[in-house]
TIRO-2110 file (N, C-alpha, C; in Angstrom, 1 decimal):
// TIRO-2110
52.4, 71.7, -20.9, N, 1, A
52.8, 71.1, -22.3, CA, 1, A
51.5, 70.5, -22.8, C, 1, A
50.8, 69.7, -22.1, N, 2, A
49.5, 69.1, -22.2, CA, 2, A
48.4, 70.0, -23.0, C, 2, A
48.3, 71.0, -22.3, N, 3, A
47.2, 72.0, -22.7, CA, 3, A
47.7, 72.5, -24.2, C, 3, A
48.8, 72.9, -24.4, N, 4, A
49.4, 73.4, -25.6, CA, 4, A
49.2, 72.4, -26.8, C, 4, A
49.5, 71.1, -26.5, N, 5, A
49.3, 70.0, -27.4, CA, 5, A
47.9, 69.7, -27.7, C, 5, A
46.9, 69.9, -26.9, N, 6, A
45.4, 69.9, -27.3, CA, 6, A
45.2, 71.0, -28.0, C, 6, A
45.7, 72.1, -27.7, N, 7, A
45.3, 73.3, -28.5, CA, 7, A
45.9, 73.2, -29.9, C, 7, A
47.0, 72.8, -30.2, N, 8, A
47.6, 72.6, -31.5, CA, 8, A
46.7, 71.6, -32.3, C, 8, A
46.5, 70.4, -31.4, N, 9, A
45.5, 69.3, -32.2, CA, 9, A
44.1, 69.9, -32.6, C, 9, A
43.5, 70.6, -31.7, N, 10, A
42.2, 71.3, -31.9, CA, 10, A
42.4, 72.1, -33.2, C, 10, A
43.5, 72.9, -33.4, N, 11, A
43.6, 73.8, -34.4, CA, 11, A
43.9, 72.9, -35.7, C, 11, A
44.6, 72.2, -35.6, N, 12, A
44.9, 71.3, -36.8, CA, 12, A
43.7, 70.4, -37.3, C, 12, A
42.8, 70.3, -36.3, N, 13, A
41.6, 69.6, -36.6, CA, 13, A
40.6, 70.6, -37.4, C, 13, A
40.6, 71.6, -36.7, N, 14, A
39.8, 72.8, -37.4, CA, 14, A
40.2, 73.2, -39.0, C, 14, A
41.6, 73.2, -39.0, N, 15, A
42.2, 73.4, -40.3, CA, 15, A
41.8, 72.4, -41.2, C, 15, A
41.9, 71.0, -40.9, N, 16, A
41.6, 69.7, -41.7, CA, 16, A
40.3, 69.8, -42.1, C, 16, A
39.2, 70.2, -41.1, N, 17, A
37.9, 70.2, -41.6, CA, 17, A
37.5, 71.3, -42.6, C, 17, A
38.3, 72.6, -42.3, N, 18, A
38.2, 73.7, -43.3, CA, 18, A
38.5, 73.2, -44.8, C, 18, A
39.9, 72.3, -44.8, N, 19, A
40.3, 72.0, -46.0, CA, 19, A
39.2, 71.1, -46.7, C, 19, A
38.7, 70.0, -45.9, N, 20, A
37.8, 69.3, -46.5, CA, 20, A
36.5, 69.8, -46.9, C, 20, A
36.1, 70.9, -46.1, N, 21, A
35.0, 71.7, -46.5, CA, 21, A
35.2, 72.3, -47.8, C, 21, A
36.5, 72.8, -48.2, N, 22, A
36.9, 73.5, -49.5, CA, 22, A
37.0, 72.5, -50.5, C, 22, A
37.4, 71.2, -50.1, N, 23, A
37.5, 70.4, -51.4, CA, 23, A
36.0, 69.9, -51.6, C, 23, A
35.2, 69.8, -50.8, N, 24, A
33.7, 69.4, -51.1, CA, 24, A
33.1, 70.6, -51.9, C, 24, A
33.4, 71.6, -51.7, N, 25, A
33.0, 72.9, -52.4, CA, 25, A
33.4, 72.7, -53.8, C, 25, A
34.7, 72.5, -53.9, N, 26, A
35.3, 72.2, -55.4, CA, 26, A
34.5, 71.2, -56.1, C, 26, A
34.3, 70.0, -55.4, N, 27, A
33.7, 68.9, -56.0, CA, 27, A
32.2, 69.3, -56.5, C, 27, A
31.4, 70.1, -55.5, N, 28, A
30.1, 70.3, -56.0, CA, 28, A
30.3, 71.4, -57.0, C, 28, A
31.3, 72.3, -57.2, N, 29, A
31.3, 73.1, -58.4, CA, 29, A
31.5, 72.4, -59.5, C, 29, A
32.3, 71.4, -59.4, N, 30, A
32.6, 70.3, -60.7, CA, 30, A
31.2, 69.8, -61.1, C, 30, A
30.5, 69.2, -60.2, N, 31, A
29.1, 68.7, -60.3, CA, 31, A
28.2, 69.6, -61.3, C, 31, A
28.3, 70.9, -60.9, N, 32, A
27.3, 71.9, -61.5, CA, 32, A
27.9, 72.5, -62.8, C, 32, A
29.1, 72.1, -63.2, N, 33, A
29.4, 72.7, -64.3, CA, 33, A
29.5, 71.6, -65.4, C, 33, A
29.7, 71.9, -66.6, N, 34, A
29.7, 70.9, -67.6, CA, 34, A
28.4, 70.6, -68.2, C, 34, A
28.0, 69.3, -68.2, N, 35, A
26.9, 68.9, -68.6, CA, 35, A
25.7, 68.9, -67.7, C, 35, A
26.0, 69.2, -66.5, N, 36, A
24.9, 69.3, -65.4, CA, 36, A
24.9, 70.7, -65.0, C, 36, A
25.3, 71.6, -65.9, N, 37, A
25.3, 73.1, -65.5, CA, 37, A
23.8, 73.7, -65.1, C, 37, A
22.9, 73.1, -65.9, N, 38, A
21.5, 73.6, -65.6, CA, 38, A
20.6, 73.3, -64.4, C, 38, A
21.4, 72.3, -63.7, N, 39, A
20.5, 71.9, -62.4, CA, 39, A
21.3, 72.2, -61.1, C, 39, A
20.5, 72.3, -60.0, N, 40, A
20.9, 72.7, -58.8, CA, 40, A
21.4, 71.5, -58.0, C, 40, A
22.1, 71.7, -56.9, N, 41, A
22.5, 70.4, -56.1, CA, 41, A
21.2, 69.8, -55.5, C, 41, A
20.4, 70.7, -55.2, N, 42, A
19.1, 69.9, -54.6, CA, 42, A
18.3, 69.2, -55.7, C, 42, A
18.3, 69.6, -56.9, N, 43, A
17.5, 68.8, -57.8, CA, 43, A
18.4, 67.6, -58.0, C, 43, A
19.6, 67.6, -58.3, N, 44, A
20.6, 66.4, -58.5, CA, 44, A
20.4, 65.4, -57.3, C, 44, A
20.4, 65.9, -56.1, N, 45, A
20.1, 65.0, -54.8, CA, 45, A
18.8, 64.5, -55.0, C, 45, A
17.6, 65.2, -55.3, N, 46, A
16.4, 64.5, -55.3, CA, 46, A
16.5, 63.3, -56.6, C, 46, A
17.2, 63.7, -57.8, N, 47, A
17.1, 62.8, -58.7, CA, 47, A
18.0, 61.4, -58.2, C, 47, A
19.1, 61.7, -57.4, N, 48, A
19.8, 60.6, -56.9, CA, 48, A
19.0, 59.7, -56.1, C, 48, A
18.3, 60.5, -55.0, N, 49, A
17.5, 59.7, -54.1, CA, 49, A
16.3, 58.9, -54.9, C, 49, A
15.7, 59.3, -55.9, N, 50, A
14.7, 58.8, -56.7, CA, 50, A
15.3, 57.7, -57.3, C, 50, A
16.5, 57.7, -57.8, N, 51, A
17.2, 56.7, -58.5, CA, 51, A
17.4, 55.6, -57.6, C, 51, A
17.9, 55.8, -56.3, N, 52, A
18.2, 54.8, -55.2, CA, 52, A
17.2, 54.1, -54.7, C, 52, A
16.0, 55.0, -54.7, N, 53, A
14.7, 54.4, -53.9, CA, 53, A
13.7, 54.1, -54.9, C, 53, A
13.5, 52.9, -55.7, N, 54, A
12.6, 52.7, -56.8, CA, 54, A
11.2, 52.8, -56.3, C, 54, A
10.3, 53.6, -56.9, N, 55, A
9.0, 53.8, -56.6, CA, 55, A
8.7, 54.3, -55.1, C, 55, A
9.4, 55.4, -55.0, N, 56, A
9.2, 56.1, -53.7, CA, 56, A
8.3, 57.2, -53.9, C, 56, A
7.5, 57.4, -52.9, N, 57, A
6.3, 58.5, -53.1, CA, 57, A
6.8, 59.8, -52.5, C, 57, A
6.1, 60.8, -52.7, N, 58, A
6.6, 62.2, -52.2, CA, 58, A
6.5, 62.3, -50.7, C, 58, A
5.7, 61.5, -50.0, N, 59, A
5.6, 61.5, -48.5, CA, 59, A
6.9, 60.8, -48.2, C, 59, A
7.1, 59.6, -48.6, N, 60, A
8.3, 58.8, -48.2, CA, 60, A
9.5, 59.7, -48.5, C, 60, A
9.7, 60.5, -49.5, N, 61, A
10.9, 61.2, -49.8, CA, 61, A
10.9, 62.5, -48.6, C, 61, A
9.7, 63.1, -48.5, N, 62, A
9.9, 64.0, -47.5, CA, 62, A
10.2, 63.6, -46.0, C, 62, A
9.7, 62.5, -45.7, N, 63, A
9.9, 61.9, -44.5, CA, 63, A
11.6, 61.6, -44.3, C, 63, A
12.1, 60.7, -45.5, N, 64, A
13.4, 60.5, -45.6, CA, 64, A
14.3, 61.8, -45.4, C, 64, A
13.9, 63.0, -45.9, N, 65, A
14.7, 64.1, -45.9, CA, 65, A
14.4, 65.1, -44.7, C, 65, A
13.4, 64.7, -44.0, N, 66, A
12.7, 65.3, -42.8, CA, 66, A
12.6, 66.8, -43.0, C, 66, A
11.6, 66.9, -44.1, N, 67, A
11.1, 68.2, -44.6, CA, 67, A
9.8, 68.1, -45.0, C, 67, A
9.0, 69.2, -45.1, N, 68, A
7.5, 69.1, -45.3, CA, 68, A
7.0, 68.6, -46.5, C, 68, A
6.1, 67.8, -46.6, N, 69, A
5.6, 67.2, -48.0, CA, 69, A
5.3, 68.3, -49.0, C, 69, A
5.1, 69.5, -48.7, N, 70, A
4.7, 70.5, -49.6, CA, 70, A
6.1, 71.1, -50.3, C, 70, A
7.3, 71.1, -49.4, N, 71, A
8.6, 71.5, -49.9, CA, 71, A
9.1, 70.5, -51.1, C, 71, A
8.8, 69.0, -50.6, N, 72, A
9.3, 68.1, -51.8, CA, 72, A
8.3, 68.2, -53.0, C, 72, A
7.0, 68.5, -52.7, N, 73, A
6.1, 68.6, -53.8, CA, 73, A
6.6, 69.6, -54.9, C, 73, A
6.9, 70.8, -54.4, N, 74, A
7.4, 71.8, -55.2, CA, 74, A
8.5, 71.5, -56.0, C, 74, A
9.5, 70.9, -55.3, N, 75, A
10.8, 70.7, -56.2, CA, 75, A
10.4, 69.3, -57.1, C, 75, A
9.7, 68.4, -56.8, N, 76, A
9.4, 67.4, -57.7, CA, 76, A
8.4, 67.8, -58.9, C, 76, A
7.7, 68.8, -58.4, N, 77, A
6.9, 69.2, -59.9, CA, 77, A
7.8, 70.0, -60.8, C, 77, A
8.8, 70.7, -60.3, N, 78, A
9.6, 71.2, -61.2, CA, 78, A
10.3, 70.1, -62.1, C, 78, A
10.8, 69.1, -61.3, N, 79, A
11.4, 68.1, -62.0, CA, 79, A
10.5, 67.3, -63.0, C, 79, A
9.2, 67.4, -62.7, N, 80, A
8.1, 66.7, -63.6, CA, 80, A
8.0, 67.8, -64.9, C, 80, A
7.9, 69.1, -64.5, N, 81, A
7.9, 70.0, -65.7, CA, 81, A
8.9, 69.9, -66.6, C, 81, A
10.2, 69.4, -66.0, N, 82, A
11.5, 69.5, -67.0, CA, 82, A
11.5, 67.9, -67.5, C, 82, A
10.4, 67.2, -67.3, N, 83, A
10.4, 65.8, -67.7, CA, 83, A
11.6, 65.0, -67.3, C, 83, A
12.1, 65.2, -66.2, N, 84, A
13.1, 64.5, -65.6, CA, 84, A
12.4, 63.4, -64.7, C, 84, A
11.5, 63.5, -64.0, N, 85, A
10.6, 62.8, -63.0, CA, 85, A
9.4, 62.6, -63.6, C, 85, A
8.6, 61.4, -63.4, N, 86, A
7.5, 61.1, -63.6, CA, 86, A
6.5, 60.6, -62.4, C, 86, A
5.2, 60.7, -62.3, N, 87, A
4.7, 60.2, -61.3, CA, 87, A
3.8, 59.0, -61.8, C, 87, A
3.7, 57.8, -61.1, N, 88, A
3.1, 56.5, -61.6, CA, 88, A
2.1, 56.3, -60.5, C, 88, A
0.8, 56.3, -60.7, N, 89, A
-0.3, 56.0, -59.9, CA, 89, A
0.0, 54.6, -59.4, C, 89, A
-0.4, 54.4, -58.1, N, 90, A
-0.4, 53.1, -57.4, CA, 90, A
-1.5, 52.2, -57.7, C, 90, A
-1.3, 50.9, -58.1, N, 91, A
-2.5, 50.1, -58.5, CA, 91, A
-3.4, 49.7, -57.2, C, 91, A
-2.6, 49.7, -56.1, N, 92, A
-3.4, 49.4, -54.7, CA, 92, A
-4.1, 50.6, -54.3, C, 92, A
-3.4, 51.7, -54.3, N, 93, A
-4.3, 53.0, -53.6, CA, 93, A
-4.2, 54.0, -54.7, C, 93, A
-5.2, 54.5, -55.2, N, 94, A
-5.3, 55.5, -56.2, CA, 94, A
-4.8, 56.8, -55.6, C, 94, A
-4.8, 57.1, -54.4, N, 95, A
-4.3, 58.2, -53.6, CA, 95, A
-2.7, 58.5, -53.9, C, 95, A
-2.0, 57.4, -53.9, N, 96, A
-0.7, 57.3, -53.9, CA, 96, A
0.1, 57.2, -55.5, C, 96, A
0.9, 58.2, -55.5, N, 97, A
1.8, 58.2, -56.7, CA, 97, A
3.4, 57.8, -56.4, C, 97, A
3.8, 57.2, -57.1, N, 98, A
5.3, 56.9, -57.0, CA, 98, A
6.2, 57.5, -58.1, C, 98, A
7.3, 57.9, -57.6, N, 99, A
8.2, 58.8, -58.4, CA, 99, A
9.4, 57.8, -59.3, C, 99, A
9.4, 58.1, -60.4, N, 100, A
10.3, 57.4, -61.3, CA, 100, A
11.0, 58.3, -62.2, C, 100, A
12.4, 58.1, -62.5, N, 101, A
13.1, 59.0, -63.3, CA, 101, A
12.5, 58.6, -64.7, C, 101, A
12.5, 59.6, -65.6, N, 102, A
12.4, 59.4, -67.0, CA, 102, A
13.7, 59.2, -67.8, C, 102, A
13.6, 58.9, -69.1, N, 103, A
14.9, 58.6, -69.7, CA, 103, A
15.9, 59.6, -69.4, C, 103, A
15.2, 61.0, -69.6, N, 104, A
16.1, 62.3, -69.3, CA, 104, A
16.6, 62.2, -67.8, C, 104, A
15.8, 61.9, -67.1, N, 105, A
16.3, 61.7, -65.7, CA, 105, A
17.6, 60.7, -65.6, C, 105, A
17.3, 59.5, -66.0, N, 106, A
18.3, 58.5, -66.2, CA, 106, A
19.6, 59.1, -66.8, C, 106, A
19.5, 59.8, -67.8, N, 107, A
20.7, 60.4, -68.5, CA, 107, A
21.5, 61.5, -67.6, C, 107, A
20.7, 62.1, -66.9, N, 108, A
21.3, 63.0, -65.9, CA, 108, A
21.9, 62.2, -64.8, C, 108, A
21.3, 61.2, -64.3, N, 109, A
21.9, 60.3, -63.1, CA, 109, A
23.4, 59.8, -63.7, C, 109, A
23.3, 59.3, -65.0, N, 110, A
24.6, 58.7, -65.4, CA, 110, A
25.7, 59.9, -65.5, C, 110, A
25.3, 60.9, -66.0, N, 111, A
26.3, 62.0, -65.9, CA, 111, A
26.8, 62.3, -64.5, C, 111, A
25.7, 62.5, -63.5, N, 112, A
26.1, 62.8, -62.1, CA, 112, A
27.1, 61.7, -61.6, C, 112, A
26.8, 60.4, -61.7, N, 113, A
27.6, 59.3, -61.4, CA, 113, A
29.0, 59.4, -62.1, C, 113, A
29.1, 59.8, -63.3, N, 114, A
30.4, 59.8, -64.0, CA, 114, A
31.3, 60.9, -63.2, C, 114, A
30.8, 62.0, -62.7, N, 115, A
31.3, 62.9, -62.0, CA, 115, A
31.8, 62.4, -60.8, C, 115, A
31.1, 61.7, -60.0, N, 116, A
31.4, 61.0, -58.9, CA, 116, A
32.6, 60.0, -59.0, C, 116, A
32.4, 59.1, -60.0, N, 117, A
33.5, 58.3, -60.6, CA, 117, A
35.0, 58.9, -60.6, C, 117, A
34.8, 60.1, -61.5, N, 118, A
35.9, 60.8, -61.8, CA, 118, A
36.8, 61.2, -60.6, C, 118, A
35.9, 61.8, -59.5, N, 119, A
36.4, 62.4, -58.4, CA, 119, A
37.0, 61.3, -57.5, C, 119, A
36.4, 60.2, -57.5, N, 120, A
37.0, 58.9, -56.7, CA, 120, A
38.3, 58.5, -57.4, C, 120, A
38.3, 58.4, -58.8, N, 121, A
39.4, 58.0, -59.4, CA, 121, A
40.7, 58.7, -58.9, C, 121, A
40.5, 60.2, -58.8, N, 122, A
41.5, 61.4, -58.4, CA, 122, A
42.0, 61.0, -57.0, C, 122, A
41.0, 60.7, -56.0, N, 123, A
41.3, 60.5, -54.8, CA, 123, A
42.0, 59.2, -54.6, C, 123, A
41.7, 58.1, -55.3, N, 124, A
42.5, 56.7, -55.3, CA, 124, A
43.9, 56.9, -56.1, C, 124, A
44.3, 57.8, -56.6, N, 125, A
45.6, 58.3, -57.3, CA, 125, A
46.5, 58.7, -56.0, C, 125, A
45.6, 59.3, -55.2, N, 126, A
46.4, 60.2, -54.1, CA, 126, A
46.5, 59.2, -52.7, C, 126, A
45.6, 58.5, -52.3, N, 127, A
45.4, 57.6, -51.1, CA, 127, A
45.5, 56.1, -51.5, C, 127, A
46.3, 55.5, -50.8, N, 128, A
46.5, 54.2, -50.9, CA, 128, A
45.3, 53.3, -50.1, C, 128, A
45.2, 52.0, -50.2, N, 129, A
44.0, 51.3, -49.7, CA, 129, A
43.6, 51.5, -48.2, C, 129, A
44.8, 51.5, -47.6, N, 130, A
44.7, 51.6, -46.0, CA, 130, A
44.5, 52.8, -45.7, C, 130, A
44.8, 54.1, -46.4, N, 131, A
44.2, 55.3, -46.0, CA, 131, A
42.8, 55.5, -46.4, C, 131, A
42.3, 54.8, -47.5, N, 132, A
40.9, 54.8, -48.0, CA, 132, A
40.1, 54.2, -46.9, C, 132, A
40.5, 53.0, -46.5, N, 133, A
39.8, 52.3, -45.5, CA, 133, A
39.6, 53.1, -44.2, C, 133, A
40.9, 53.7, -43.7, N, 134, A
40.8, 54.9, -42.6, CA, 134, A
39.7, 55.9, -42.7, C, 134, A
39.9, 56.4, -43.8, N, 135, A
39.1, 57.7, -44.2, CA, 135, A
37.6, 57.2, -44.0, C, 135, A
37.2, 56.2, -44.6, N, 136, A
35.8, 55.6, -44.5, CA, 136, A
35.5, 55.3, -43.0, C, 136, A
36.3, 54.8, -42.3, N, 137, A
35.9, 54.4, -40.9, CA, 137, A
35.7, 55.7, -39.9, C, 137, A
36.6, 56.7, -40.4, N, 138, A
36.6, 57.8, -39.6, CA, 138, A
35.3, 58.8, -39.9, C, 138, A
35.0, 58.8, -41.2, N, 139, A
33.8, 59.5, -41.6, CA, 139, A
32.5, 58.8, -40.9, C, 139, A
32.6, 57.4, -41.1, N, 140, A
31.4, 56.7, -40.6, CA, 140, A
31.3, 56.9, -39.0, C, 140, A
32.3, 56.8, -38.3, N, 141, A
32.4, 57.1, -36.8, CA, 141, A
31.7, 58.3, -36.3, C, 141, A
32.3, 59.3, -37.3, N, 142, A
31.7, 60.8, -37.0, CA, 142, A
30.3, 60.9, -37.3, C, 142, A
30.1, 60.4, -38.3, N, 143, A
28.5, 60.2, -39.0, CA, 143, A
27.4, 59.9, -37.9, C, 143, A
28.0, 58.6, -37.2, N, 144, A
26.9, 57.9, -36.4, CA, 144, A
27.0, 58.5, -35.0, C, 144, A
27.9, 59.5, -34.8, N, 145, A
28.0, 60.3, -33.5, CA, 145, A
26.9, 61.3, -33.3, C, 145, A
26.1, 61.7, -34.6, N, 146, A
25.2, 62.5, -34.6, CA, 146, A
25.5, 63.8, -33.7, C, 146, A
26.8, 64.5, -34.4, N, 147, A
27.3, 65.5, -33.7, CA, 147, A
26.1, 66.8, -33.8, C, 147, A
END
């Protein structure tokens, strides 16, 4: 009986993870539609990171993402060409450039955050405060376990 219960629980967990993955996919589709249709998830993620980390350099961004500096440089150069990001030379070290969002970048960030807020409003209509707290604790617990 114990083995059967464990198998049922494992199956339910797999199904729940699949449902969550599907919901995340729907959320990503929402992000990439409407006013943000012309941008990739990667571009939006870089814009979000630059917004959260004022005056971050390409090297620091690469280190944060655990990718090669050249990979980040290519993506950042695309954002610069689209006038979403700008590079500001450091006063202390002329070899270093900091990344900042332009007004266009800030507008994109506002739209991106609005999509997040709309999704959160939807979730808060479904879950009560205790369920929200439990969900956050569960996700944090899994995240720190470094699966």
